[in-house]
N, C-alpha and C positions, 0 to 999 in steps of 0.2 A: 310331654311335660313342659310347662311354660317356664321361662327364665325371668329372674328379677335382677336388675342392675344393682351392683354394689361398687363402691369405690374403696380402693386399698392404697395406702401410702407406703411406698417402699423406699429404702435408702438406695443410693446409687449403686452400691456393690450388689445388693440383692437384685436390683433390676437388671444389671448386666449379667448376673448368673442365670436369672430367669430367661433372659433373651438367648443366652448360649444354649440352655437346655431346650428351649423351643426350636431353635435352629437345628440342633442335633437330632431331634426326633421328628422334625418337619411338621410342627404344629404351631399354632399361635400362642402368644403368651397367655391369653385368656383361657385357652384350652388346657395349658399346663397348670395354671392356677386351679381350674375346676378339678383336674385329676388329683392334684395334691390335696385339695379339700376333701374330695370324695374318699381318698385313701385314708386321710387322717380321721375322718368321721367313722369309717369302718373300724379302724383300730381302736378308737375310743369306745365304740360300741362293745367290742370284745374285751376290753381291758377295764381298768378302774376309771372312774370319771375324772375329767380334767379338774385341776385345782381351780378354785374360784378366781375370777379376774380381780385385779387390784381395785380397791374402792376409792372413789373420789373423797377427798377431805372436804369438809364443809366450808373451810376458809378460802379455798381456791381449787379449781379443777386441775387435774394433771395436764401437762402439755402433751402433744402428740408424741414427742420424743420420750418423755417420762413414761407414758403409757406403753410405748413400744419396748422400752428397757424393762419395765416391770413384767410384761408378758414374756419377753425373752428370758429373763431370769427364772420365771416360773417354768418355762419349757425346759430350760437347762437343768433345773432341779429334778424335773420329771424324768429326763433322759438319763440322769445319773442313777436313778433307781433301777434301771434295766440291767 
């Protein structure tokens, strides 16, 4: 299977935690990210679909931080349903 490059922006705390997990299991950060994505995609396939992503307002786009916060809040709401 071919791979496609993607860029992900992480806050410093998330990057440090990702690095710690990677070190702990002896894998690269990229491999840990791929595993998390694969696991998340399997879960969403088995469960209800993810809520829609926040929409951009026409007057101005959301900043990266605002988009991250909106996605985080959506994930937080979803986890509370479990």
